[in-house]
C-alpha positions in Angstrom: 320.1 -81.8 139.9 318.0 -78.9 138.7 319.9 -75.7 137.9 318.7 -72.4 139.6 317.8 -70.9 136.2 315.4 -73.8 135.4 314.0 -73.6 138.9 313.2 -69.8 138.5 311.8 -70.4 135.1 309.4 -73.0 136.4 308.4 -70.7 139.2 307.7 -67.8 136.9 305.8 -70.1 134.5 303.6 -71.6 137.3 302.8 -68.1 138.6 301.8 -66.9 135.2 299.6 -69.9 134.6 298.0 -69.4 138.0 297.3 -65.7 137.2 295.9 -66.6 133.9 293.6 -69.3 135.3 292.3 -66.8 137.8 291.6 -64.3 135.0 289.8 -66.9 133.1 287.7 -67.8 136.1 286.8 -64.1 136.5 285.9 -63.7 132.9 283.6 -66.8 133.0 282.0 -65.6 136.2 281.2 -62.2 134.7 279.7 -63.7 131.6 277.9 -66.6 133.3 274.2 -66.0 134.2 274.4 -68.4 137.3 270.7 -68.9 137.0 269.8 -65.4 138.1 269.4 -63.8 134.7 267.2 -64.9 131.8 268.8 -66.7 129.0 266.7 -64.7 126.5 268.6 -61.8 125.0 267.4 -58.4 126.3 266.6 -57.3 122.8 264.1 -60.3 122.4 262.5 -59.9 125.8 258.8 -58.7 125.7 258.1 -55.0 126.3 256.9 -54.3 129.8 255.8 -50.8 130.4 257.3 -49.0 133.5 255.2 -49.0 136.6 253.6 -45.7 137.3 252.0 -44.5 140.5 249.0 -42.3 140.8 249.8 -38.8 142.1 248.6 -37.9 145.7 245.1 -36.3 145.4 245.0 -32.8 146.7 241.6 -31.5 145.3 240.2 -32.0 148.8 242.6 -29.3 150.1 240.9 -26.7 148.0 237.3 -27.3 149.0 235.6 -24.5 150.9 235.8 -26.3 154.3 239.6 -27.0 153.8 240.2 -23.4 152.7 238.6 -22.0 155.8 240.6 -24.4 158.1 243.8 -23.5 156.2 243.1 -19.8 156.5 242.9 -20.2 160.4 246.0 -22.3 160.5 248.0 -19.8 158.4 246.8 -16.7 160.2 246.8 -17.8 163.8 249.5 -20.6 163.6 251.9 -20.3 160.8 252.3 -16.5 160.6 253.0 -16.0 164.4 255.2 -19.0 164.4 257.3 -17.7 161.5 257.6 -14.2 163.1 258.8 -15.7 166.2 261.8 -17.2 164.5 262.7 -14.5 161.8 262.2 -10.8 161.1 260.5 -10.6 157.7 260.4 -7.4 155.6 258.0 -7.3 152.6 258.2 -4.8 149.7 256.4 -4.3 146.4 252.9 -5.7 147.3 251.5 -2.6 145.5 252.1 -4.5 142.2 249.1 -6.7 143.1 246.8 -3.7 143.1 246.8 -3.7 139.3 246.1 -7.4 139.0 243.0 -9.4 139.3 244.4 -13.0 139.1 245.2 -15.7 138.6 248.9 -15.3 138.4 252.1 -17.4 138.6 254.4 -16.3 141.4 258.1 -17.2 140.5 260.7 -16.9 143.2 264.2 -18.1 143.9 264.5 -21.0 146.4 267.2 -21.4 149.0 265.3 -22.6 152.1 262.1 -24.3 153.4 261.2 -20.8 154.7 260.5 -19.6 151.2 257.0 -21.1 150.9 255.6 -19.8 154.2 257.4 -16.4 153.6 255.5 -15.9 150.3 252.2 -17.1 151.6 252.3 -15.1 154.8 253.4 -12.0 152.8 250.4 -12.0 150.5 247.3 -10.1 151.4 244.6 -12.4 152.7 242.4 -12.4 149.6 245.4 -13.5 147.5 246.8 -15.9 150.1 243.4 -17.8 150.3 243.6 -18.5 146.5 247.2 -19.5 146.2 248.5 -23.0 145.8 252.2 -24.1 145.8 254.0 -26.5 143.6 255.9 -29.0 145.7 258.3 -31.9 144.8 256.4 -35.1 144.6 259.4 -37.2 145.7 260.0 -35.2 148.8 256.7 -33.7 150.1 254.5 -36.5 148.9 256.6 -39.6 149.7 254.5 -40.4 152.7 250.9 -39.9 153.5 251.4 -37.9 156.6 253.8 -35.4 155.0 251.6 -35.2 151.9 248.4 -34.5 153.9 249.9 -32.0 156.2 251.7 -30.0 153.5 248.5 -30.0 151.3 246.4 -28.9 154.3 248.7 -26.1 155.7 250.4 -24.8 152.5 247.9 -25.9 149.8 250.6 -27.8 147.9 250.2 -30.0 144.9 252.7 -32.5 143.5 255.1 -31.9 140.7 257.3 -34.6 139.2 260.7 -32.9 139.1 262.7 -36.0 138.1 261.0 -36.5 134.8 261.6 -32.9 133.8 257.9 -32.4 132.9 255.2 -30.5 134.7 252.0 -32.2 135.5 248.7 -30.8 134.2 247.6 -29.8 137.7 249.1 -26.2 137.6 247.2 -25.5 134.4 243.9 -26.8 135.9 244.4 -24.7 139.0 245.0 -21.5 137.0 241.9 -22.3 134.9 239.9 -22.5 138.1 241.1 -19.2 139.3 243.9 -20.3 141.7 247.3 -18.5 141.8 250.3 -20.8 141.6 253.7 -20.5 143.4 256.5 -22.1 141.3 260.2 -22.4 142.2 261.8 -22.8 138.8 265.1 -24.2 140.2 263.3 -27.4 141.0 265.0 -27.7 144.4 266.5 -25.8 147.2 270.0 -24.4 146.7 272.7 -26.2 148.8 274.8 -23.1 149.2 272.4 -20.2 149.1 273.1 -19.3 145.5 270.5 -19.5 142.8 270.6 -22.3 140.3 269.5 -22.1 136.7 265.8 -21.6 136.2 263.9 -24.2 134.3 261.4 -23.0 131.6 258.4 -24.7 133.2 256.9 -21.6 134.8 257.3 -19.6 131.5 255.6 -22.4 129.6 252.8 -22.4 132.1 252.3 -18.7 131.8 252.3 -18.9 128.0 249.9 -21.8 127.7 247.4 -20.3 130.3 247.8 -16.7 129.2 248.3 -15.5 132.8 251.0 -13.0 134.0 254.1 -13.9 136.0 254.9 -12.0 139.2 258.6 -12.3 140.1 259.5 -12.6 143.7 263.1 -12.0 145.1 264.0 -13.6 148.5 267.1 -12.6 150.5 268.3 -14.0 153.8 266.2 -17.2 154.0 269.4 -19.4 153.6 271.1 -17.5 156.3 268.1 -17.9 158.5 267.5 -21.6 157.9 270.0 -23.3 155.6 269.6 -26.7 154.2 269.7 -29.3 156.9 268.0 -27.2 159.7 264.6 -27.8 160.8 264.2 -24.4 162.6 265.7 -20.9 162.0 269.0 -19.9 163.7 268.7 -18.1 166.9 268.4 -14.3 167.0 265.3 -13.8 164.7 267.6 -13.0 161.5 266.2 -10.6 158.9 264.7 -12.0 155.7 263.3 -9.8 152.9 260.7 -10.6 150.3 260.3 -8.3 147.3 257.5 -8.5 144.6 258.2 -7.2 141.1 256.2 -5.9 138.2 254.1 -8.6 136.4 255.5 -10.0 133.2 253.7 -11.4 130.1 255.3 -13.3 127.2 256.0 -11.2 124.1 254.8 -12.1 120.6 257.1 -14.8 119.2 258.9 -15.3 122.5 259.5 -19.0 123.4 259.5 -20.5 126.8 263.3 -20.4 127.2 263.5 -16.7 126.2 260.6 -15.8 128.4 262.1 -17.9 131.2 265.5 -16.1 130.9 263.6 -12.7 131.2 261.8 -14.0 134.3 265.2 -15.0 135.8 266.5 -11.6 135.1 263.5 -10.0 136.7 264.2 -12.0 139.9 267.9 -11.1 139.9 266.8 -7.4 139.5 264.7 -7.7 142.6 267.5 -9.3 144.6 269.9 -6.5 143.4 267.4 -3.8 144.2 266.9 -5.3 147.7 270.6 -5.4 148.3 271.3 -1.9 147.1 268.8 0.7 145.9 266.1 0.9 143.2 268.1 3.6 141.3 271.3 1.7 141.3 269.7 -1.6 140.4 267.8 0.0 137.5 270.9 1.7 136.1 272.8 -1.6 136.2 269.9 -3.4 134.5 269.8 -0.8 131.7 273.5 -1.5 131.1 273.0 -5.2 131.3 275.2 -5.5 134.4 272.7 -6.9 136.9 274.7 -9.2 139.2 274.1 -12.9 138.6 272.4 -14.9 141.3 274.4 -18.0 140.3 277.3 -19.1 142.5 280.8 -17.7 141.9 283.6 -20.1 140.9 285.1 -20.5 144.4 285.3 -23.2 147.0 282.1 -24.6 148.4 282.7 -23.3 151.9 283.3 -19.8 150.6 280.0 -19.8 148.7 278.2 -21.0 151.9 279.9 -18.6 154.1 279.0 -15.7 151.9 275.3 -16.5 152.1 275.2 -17.0 155.8 275.2 -13.2 156.4 271.7 -11.9 156.9 270.6 -9.0 154.7 270.8 -5.4 156.0 267.3 -4.0 156.0 267.0 -0.4 154.9 264.3 1.6 156.7 262.5 4.5 155.2 262.9 7.8 157.0 259.7 9.1 158.5 259.2 12.8 158.1 255.9 13.0 160.0 255.9 11.4 163.5 
């Protein structure tokens, strides 16, 4: 007759053996190729270059005929449609009077409204000669979206995943076209500005063209990420153009990019307060950062859902 101690010992031993066997099977299964993977070590496999796709052609969108068609679409379609959903206010267009072009417009990016806002804010002579850099993986992923965006907004594809800028912006600037660049690379998910990438600064330096900073306020509150149309009530949105910037002698793209980011932050601060207050803070190096505060996500989003208060100039002569 087997004693209880021996019985328990056998039970524990059998359980341990069973667990060990299962672990061995899992180990073999992970290491076994099961006919799905090559038996040749990866280091010995022949090199196969990564498959590349040709960028969507957009040169047709800048032909004289397409330019005339786009001008009509923007003037009689896009501009009235935008004004029916929001109440835009534009400041600082006088800075363009001292420029001939081409230039690089650099703006913060929080909404799909930003592109039509900038285009419809520009004088007609500038708008007709302005193209917009757009994400290739979003606006050019399907033929119909690529064709419509190139036709209406004069967009051209930029590969943002690779972290490099295509040669198209330089070619456009060399041909006399202005270029709109959003250095953040994507829309902000909470309305706060992300860190600027140095691509726009590098483009300005290599092509020797000025950068015109653009500060946008209220576009996230009007049409946040995920919406296809502005919120009801025609919320206020402001667009402010700043003084043109040129790279200094010995200044690298990162230093120049930081200066561009500070210029956009100054415009946002000026729009939220006054020119005098914003200038004094800039002189002290106390311009409020456009980056998100270290708080909960819902608080950051909630703070940006309030439309800006638009100050009106007192009219002395009626």
